[in-house]
C-alpha positions as CSV (number, residue, x, y, z in Angstrom):
1,M,76.5,-14.9,-37.1
2,R,73.9,-15.9,-34.5
3,M,70.8,-15.6,-36.7
4,T,67.6,-16.6,-34.9
5,A,64.0,-16.3,-35.9
6,D,63.5,-13.6,-33.2
7,F,66.5,-11.7,-34.5
8,A,65.4,-11.9,-38.1
9,F,61.7,-11.0,-37.4
10,G,62.9,-8.2,-35.1
11,L,64.9,-6.7,-38.0
12,V,62.0,-7.0,-40.3
13,A,59.8,-5.3,-37.8
14,V,62.3,-2.4,-37.4
15,L,62.4,-2.0,-41.2
16,L,58.6,-2.0,-41.5
17,G,58.2,0.4,-38.6
18,L,60.7,2.8,-40.0
19,A,59.1,2.6,-43.5
20,A,55.7,3.3,-42.0
21,Y,57.1,6.3,-40.0
22,I,58.8,7.7,-43.1
23,T,55.8,7.2,-45.3
24,A,53.4,8.8,-42.7
25,R,55.7,11.9,-42.4
26,G,54.7,12.8,-45.9
27,F,51.0,12.9,-45.1
28,P,49.5,16.4,-45.3
29,S,49.1,18.4,-42.1
30,P,46.1,20.7,-41.4
31,P,46.8,24.3,-40.6
32,G,47.2,25.2,-37.0
33,P,48.2,23.2,-33.9
34,Y,46.0,20.2,-34.8
35,P,47.6,16.8,-35.4
36,G,47.3,15.5,-39.0
37,P,46.4,12.1,-40.4
38,G,50.0,11.0,-40.1
39,L,50.2,11.2,-36.3
40,F,49.0,7.7,-35.5
41,P,50.8,5.9,-38.3
42,Q,54.0,7.6,-37.2
43,L,53.4,6.6,-33.6
44,L,52.6,3.0,-34.6
45,G,55.6,2.9,-36.9
46,L,57.9,4.0,-34.0
47,A,56.3,1.5,-31.7
48,L,56.7,-1.3,-34.2
49,A,60.4,-0.3,-34.7
50,A,61.1,-0.1,-31.0
51,T,59.5,-3.5,-30.3
52,G,61.2,-5.0,-33.3
53,L,64.6,-3.7,-32.0
54,A,63.9,-5.2,-28.5
55,L,63.0,-8.6,-30.2
56,A,66.1,-8.5,-32.3
57,I,68.3,-7.7,-29.3
58,R,66.7,-10.5,-27.3
59,G,67.2,-12.9,-30.3
60,W,70.8,-12.0,-30.6
61,K,71.5,-12.4,-26.9
62,E,69.7,-15.8,-26.6
63,G,71.3,-17.3,-29.7
64,P,69.8,-20.2,-31.5
65,R,67.6,-22.5,-29.6
66,Q,67.4,-26.2,-29.8
67,P,64.6,-27.3,-32.1
68,S,61.6,-28.8,-30.5
69,K,61.0,-32.4,-31.4
70,K,57.4,-32.1,-30.3
71,P,55.1,-31.3,-33.3
72,L,52.4,-28.7,-33.0
73,S,49.1,-30.1,-31.8
74,W,45.9,-29.9,-33.8
75,R,44.4,-27.7,-31.1
76,S,47.3,-25.2,-31.6
77,W,46.8,-25.1,-35.4
78,A,43.0,-24.8,-35.0
79,S,43.4,-21.8,-32.5
80,H,45.6,-20.0,-35.0
81,L,43.3,-20.6,-37.9
82,A,40.4,-19.5,-35.7
83,V,42.1,-16.1,-35.2
84,I,42.3,-15.7,-39.0
85,A,38.7,-16.7,-39.3
86,A,37.7,-14.2,-36.6
87,V,39.4,-11.3,-38.4
88,L,37.8,-12.3,-41.7
89,G,34.5,-12.5,-39.9
90,Y,35.0,-9.0,-38.4
91,L,35.7,-7.6,-41.9
92,A,32.6,-9.2,-43.2
93,A,30.3,-8.3,-40.3
94,A,31.5,-4.8,-39.3
95,P,29.7,-2.9,-42.1
96,R,26.5,-4.8,-41.3
97,I,26.4,-4.9,-37.5
98,G,28.7,-2.0,-36.7
99,F,32.0,-1.7,-35.0
100,L,30.9,-2.3,-31.4
101,L,29.3,-5.7,-32.0
102,A,31.9,-6.8,-34.6
103,A,34.8,-5.9,-32.3
104,F,33.2,-7.6,-29.4
105,G,32.7,-10.7,-31.4
106,L,36.3,-10.7,-32.7
107,L,37.8,-10.2,-29.3
108,A,35.5,-12.7,-27.5
109,A,36.1,-15.3,-30.2
110,T,39.9,-15.0,-30.1
111,M,40.1,-15.1,-26.3
112,L,37.8,-18.1,-26.1
113,C,39.8,-19.9,-28.8
114,F,43.0,-19.5,-26.8
115,G,41.4,-20.9,-23.7
116,A,40.2,-17.9,-21.7
117,P,37.2,-18.8,-19.5
118,P,34.0,-17.1,-20.7
119,R,33.4,-15.3,-17.4
120,R,36.6,-13.4,-18.1
121,A,36.7,-13.3,-21.9
122,L,33.2,-11.7,-22.4
123,P,33.6,-8.8,-20.0
124,V,37.1,-8.0,-21.2
125,A,35.9,-8.1,-24.8
126,A,33.0,-5.8,-24.0
127,V,35.2,-3.3,-22.1
128,T,37.9,-3.3,-24.8
129,A,35.4,-2.9,-27.7
130,L,33.6,-0.1,-25.8
131,S,36.9,1.6,-24.9
132,A,38.2,1.5,-28.5
133,F,34.8,2.8,-29.7
134,L,34.9,5.7,-27.3
135,L,38.5,6.6,-27.9
136,F,38.6,6.3,-31.7
137,G,35.0,6.8,-32.7
138,K,34.0,9.6,-30.3
139,A,37.2,11.3,-28.9
140,L,39.3,11.1,-32.0
141,R,36.4,11.1,-34.5
142,V,37.7,8.2,-36.5
143,P,34.9,7.0,-38.8
144,L,33.9,3.5,-37.7
145,P,31.2,1.3,-39.2
146,P,28.0,2.4,-37.5
147,G,25.8,-0.6,-38.2
148,P,22.0,-0.5,-38.3
149,W,21.8,1.4,-35.0
150,G,23.9,4.4,-36.1
151,W,26.4,4.1,-33.4
């Protein structure tokens, strides 16, 4: 068998996506034509399963790769650890400063850690955070941490 990391992780993603989809199907539905709380978890579960399937197929077709003899650099490790720190920072800061500022900080920090120039990272982080806030917080009425300003 041509087991590769992409193939294995793809199969795990398919299984997790299907489990999320099946679990979300059991969520209660409101009366009428309105979508229930299981809609987005079902969509995300299907998306995860589809991308996992694509990854598994690619891993199967490519086969095992030659291992790289070059060790990971300290900068690479630091960037990955910075992403974890940014997510933990978001979790700690969001209830205090609100979704908009915390999401902006998370996005900007991760883009800057991976080498995006500030003139690109900051506007993209601002537009993405605002778009997520308008879509989820306003249009879909998902409760997001308001922060001290109430928005």
